[in-house]
C-alpha positions in Angstrom: -0.3 -22.3 -23.6 -1.3 -20.5 -20.4 -2.3 -16.9 -19.9 -0.4 -14.8 -17.5 -0.3 -11.1 -16.4 2.6 -8.9 -15.2 1.8 -7.1 -12.0 3.7 -4.0 -10.9 3.6 -2.3 -7.5 5.3 1.2 -7.6 6.4 2.1 -4.1 8.3 5.0 -2.7 11.6 3.2 -2.8 11.2 0.0 -4.8 9.2 -1.1 -7.8 8.1 -4.7 -7.3 6.9 -6.7 -10.4 5.8 -10.3 -10.9 4.4 -12.7 -13.5 1.1 -14.0 -12.0 -1.3 -16.7 -13.2 -5.1 -16.5 -13.0 -5.1 -18.5 -9.8 -2.6 -16.1 -8.2 0.5 -18.2 -8.5 3.7 -16.1 -8.8 6.0 -17.5 -11.5 8.7 -14.8 -11.5 9.6 -11.8 -9.4 11.6 -8.6 -10.1 12.6 -5.7 -7.9 14.3 -2.5 -9.0 14.8 0.9 -7.3 12.0 3.4 -7.9 14.7 6.2 -8.3 12.1 8.9 -7.5 14.8 11.4 -6.9 15.8 11.3 -10.6 12.4 12.4 -11.7 9.0 11.1 -12.9 10.3 10.2 -16.4 12.9 7.9 -14.9 10.3 6.3 -12.7 8.0 5.7 -15.7 10.9 4.2 -17.7 11.7 1.9 -14.8 8.1 0.7 -14.8 8.2 -0.1 -18.5 11.6 -1.7 -18.3 10.4 -4.0 -15.4 7.4 -5.1 -17.5 9.5 -5.7 -20.6 12.2 -7.6 -18.6 9.5 -10.0 -17.3 7.8 -10.3 -20.7 11.2 -11.2 -22.3 11.7 -13.9 -19.6 8.4 -15.7 -20.4 8.7 -19.2 -21.7 6.9 -20.5 -24.8 4.0 -21.9 -22.8 3.1 -18.5 -21.3 1.1 -15.8 -23.0 1.0 -12.3 -21.6 -2.5 -10.9 -21.8 -2.5 -7.9 -19.5 -0.6 -5.7 -17.1 -1.5 -4.3 -13.8 0.1 -1.2 -12.2 -0.6 0.2 -8.8 1.0 3.3 -7.4 1.3 5.2 -4.2 -0.3 8.6 -3.5 -3.7 10.0 -4.6 -4.9 8.0 -7.5 -8.0 8.3 -9.8 -8.8 4.8 -10.9 -11.5 6.0 -13.3 -9.3 8.1 -15.4 -6.2 6.0 -14.8 -4.2 8.9 -13.5 -1.7 9.4 -10.7 -2.9 12.7 -9.2 -0.2 13.3 -6.6 2.5 11.5 -4.5 5.1 13.2 -2.5 7.0 9.9 -2.2 7.3 9.4 -6.0 6.8 12.8 -7.4 3.6 12.1 -9.4 1.5 15.2 -10.4 -1.4 14.5 -12.8 0.2 11.8 -14.9 -2.2 9.8 -17.1 -0.3 6.6 -16.4 -2.8 3.9 -17.6 -3.4 5.5 -21.0 0.3 6.0 -21.5 1.2 2.4 -20.6 -1.7 0.9 -22.6 -0.5 2.8 -25.7 3.1 1.9 -25.3 2.6 -1.7 -24.3 -0.3 -2.6 -26.6 -2.0 -4.5 -23.8 -5.0 -4.0 -21.4 -3.8 -2.2 -18.3 -5.4 -2.5 -14.9 -4.6 0.5 -12.7 -5.1 1.5 -9.1 -3.8 2.6 -5.7 -1.2 0.4 -4.1 -2.9 0.1 -0.7 -6.4 -0.3 -2.2 -5.0 -3.1 -4.3 -3.4 -4.6 -1.2 -6.8 -4.5 0.5 -8.4 -6.2 -2.5 -5.7 -9.0 -2.4 -6.0 -9.5 1.4 -9.8 -9.8 1.0 -9.7 -12.4 -1.8 -6.5 -14.2 -0.9 -5.4 -13.3 2.6 -6.3 -12.2 6.1 -9.5 -10.4 5.3 -11.3 -13.4 3.7 -14.7 -13.8 5.2 -15.2 -10.1 6.1 -17.6 -7.8 4.3 -16.5 -4.6 6.1 -12.8 -4.2 6.7 -9.9 -1.8 6.5 -6.4 -2.7 5.3 -3.8 -0.3 6.8 -0.4 -0.3 5.2 2.4 1.1 7.3 5.6 1.5 5.3 7.3 4.6 3.8 3.9 6.2 4.3 0.6 5.3 6.0 -2.6 4.7 4.0 -5.7 2.5 4.1 -7.9 0.6 1.8 -11.6 0.7 2.9 -14.0 -2.0 2.0 -17.7 -1.5 2.9 -20.3 -4.2 2.1 -17.7 -6.0 0.0 -17.0 -2.9 -2.2 -14.0 -0.6 -2.3 -14.5 3.0 -1.2 -12.4 5.2 -3.4 -13.7 8.7 -2.8 -12.5 10.0 -6.2 -9.0 8.8 -5.2 -8.9 10.4 -1.8 -10.4 7.7 0.4 -8.2 6.0 2.9 -5.5 8.7 3.1 -5.4 8.5 6.9 -1.7 9.2 6.9 -2.4 12.8 6.1 -4.9 13.6 8.9 -3.5 15.7 11.7 -2.3 13.7 14.6 -2.1 16.7 16.9 1.7 16.6 17.0 4.0 19.4 15.9 6.0 17.6 13.3 6.4 18.5 9.6 5.3 15.9 7.0 6.9 15.4 3.5 3.6 16.6 2.0 4.2 20.0 3.5 1.5 19.6 6.1 2.1 19.7 9.9 1.2 16.9 12.3 0.3 14.2 9.8 0.0 10.7 11.1 2.4 9.6 8.5 5.1 11.9 9.9 4.7 10.1 13.3 3.7 6.5 12.6 5.2 5.4 9.3 8.2 3.1 9.4 10.4 5.8 8.0 9.1 8.3 10.6 9.8 5.9 13.4 13.4 5.5 12.4 13.9 9.2 11.7 12.4 10.3 15.0 14.5 7.9 17.0 17.6 9.1 15.3 16.6 12.8 15.9 16.0 12.0 19.5 19.2 10.0 20.2 21.6 11.2 17.5 22.1 7.5 16.5 21.5 6.2 13.0 19.4 3.0 12.9 18.6 0.5 10.2 14.9 1.4 9.8 11.9 0.8 12.1 12.9 -2.8 12.5 16.0 -1.9 14.5 13.9 0.5 16.6 11.5 -2.4 17.3 14.5 -4.5 18.5 15.5 -1.7 20.8 12.0 -1.6 22.2 12.3 -5.2 23.0 15.6 -4.6 24.7 14.0 -1.9 26.9 15.5 1.2 25.3 13.5 4.1 26.8 13.9 6.4 23.8 12.8 3.6 21.4 9.8 2.8 23.7 8.8 6.5 23.6 9.0 6.8 19.8 7.2 3.5 19.4 4.4 4.5 21.8 3.9 7.8 19.9 3.6 5.9 16.6 1.1 3.5 18.1 -1.0 6.3 19.5 -1.0 8.1 16.1 -2.1 5.0 14.3 -4.8 4.2 16.9 -6.2 7.7 16.5 -6.4 7.5 12.7 -7.9 4.0 12.8 -10.4 5.0 15.5 -11.7 7.8 13.3 -12.2 5.3 10.5 -13.8 2.9 13.0 -16.2 5.5 14.3 -17.5 6.1 10.8 -17.8 2.6 9.2 -17.3 0.3 12.2 -15.3 -2.3 10.3 -15.4 -6.0 11.4 -11.6 -6.1 11.0 -8.5 -4.0 10.5 -5.8 -5.8 8.7 -2.3 -4.3 9.4 0.3 -4.7 6.6 3.4 -3.0 5.3 6.9 -3.1 6.8 5.8 -2.2 10.4 3.5 -5.2 10.5 6.5 -7.5 10.6 6.8 -6.4 14.3 3.7 -8.6 15.0 2.3 -8.3 18.5 4.9 -5.7 19.5 2.7 -3.4 17.3 -0.6 -5.1 17.4 -1.0 -5.6 21.2 -0.6 -1.9 22.2 -2.6 -0.9 19.1 -5.5 -3.1 20.3 -5.4 -1.5 23.7 -5.3 2.1 22.3 -8.1 1.4 19.9 -10.3 0.0 22.7 -9.7 3.2 24.7 -10.3 5.6 21.8 -13.4 3.9 20.5 -14.9 4.0 24.0 -18.4 2.3 23.8 -18.1 1.6 20.0 -17.3 -1.8 18.6 -13.6 -2.4 18.4 -12.6 -4.2 15.2 -10.7 -7.4 15.1 -7.0 -6.4 14.6 -5.1 -8.9 12.5 -1.7 -9.1 10.8 -1.7 -9.2 7.0 -1.0 -12.6 5.5 0.4 -11.5 2.1 3.3 -9.5 3.4 5.0 -7.1 0.9 3.4 -9.0 -2.0 -0.1 -7.7 -1.2 0.1 -4.7 -3.6 1.6 -6.8 -6.4 -1.0 -9.5 -6.0 -3.7 -6.8 -6.0 -2.2 -5.4 -9.1 -2.5 -8.8 -10.7 -6.2 -9.0 -9.8 -6.7 -5.6 -11.5 -4.8 -6.9 -14.5 -7.1 -9.9 -14.8 -10.1 -7.6 -14.5 -8.8 -5.4 -17.3 -8.2 -8.5 -19.5 -11.7 -9.8 -18.8 -13.2 -6.4 -19.6 -11.6 -6.4 -23.0 -12.5 -10.1 -23.6 -16.1 -9.3 -22.7 -16.1 -6.4 -25.2 -16.7 -3.8 -22.5 -15.2 -0.3 -23.1 -12.4 0.8 -20.8 -13.4 3.7 -18.6 -10.2 5.7 -19.3 
């Protein structure tokens, strides 16, 4: 019989879950809508149902030993609480203790992007770097910061570069004005293009295709997003001077259409400072889920070693 964990990545629109072995092999996957508009109780129930569905699908040779759950927003890993997320509706929810009690299993808990950073460092594009930043550009914009091989959490607030003012007069879902996320996230790119042209588009991916086709409005929106991202990453670079910045999330699928101008803008904004190597994430949209699995294995090992949980 082999031990496995169930890993859950709670995003703004989709909850991704997987059964994962200790050597990071994914045996089964499940995706369900987050349904954040229906309230936090519905989101919580969707998380539990995802875990139970995968547990019920395990064969006789697999033994579930722990669960990992990572969520978007401001997260306090030490207490296991989801402090706040405008994309999901969290407000001070003690998620890890609730899940551990209901499931009867050790629960690893963390921030989705910090978990993605952990996964890219151990399994993906950031292997070999001691100082790196993982930037996820999807429904929102956030970063996982690794310094000297250790995650910087800042009490749950570290890496929230999406909510620093970009200098633009645009309202963010958080209630702030000018947030990088309101300019440079995948959802913002699609929304701003539609506002500018009056045309509905199928997300940032379609805007990217229109950039390639020479659409002047798409080029302008894309350039604004790149500049906002470069500004936020440059601030981070000026403080910790990472060896690399790994770009992930939905926008990263644009490849060099995003990375090439981003490199140029970073070099300009960092001036005489060292520009980090800018690379595309390798784990795609599974980074958060694989990071969640790593946290689940850590939780299991903690219990196996007899160490007390910090919750």
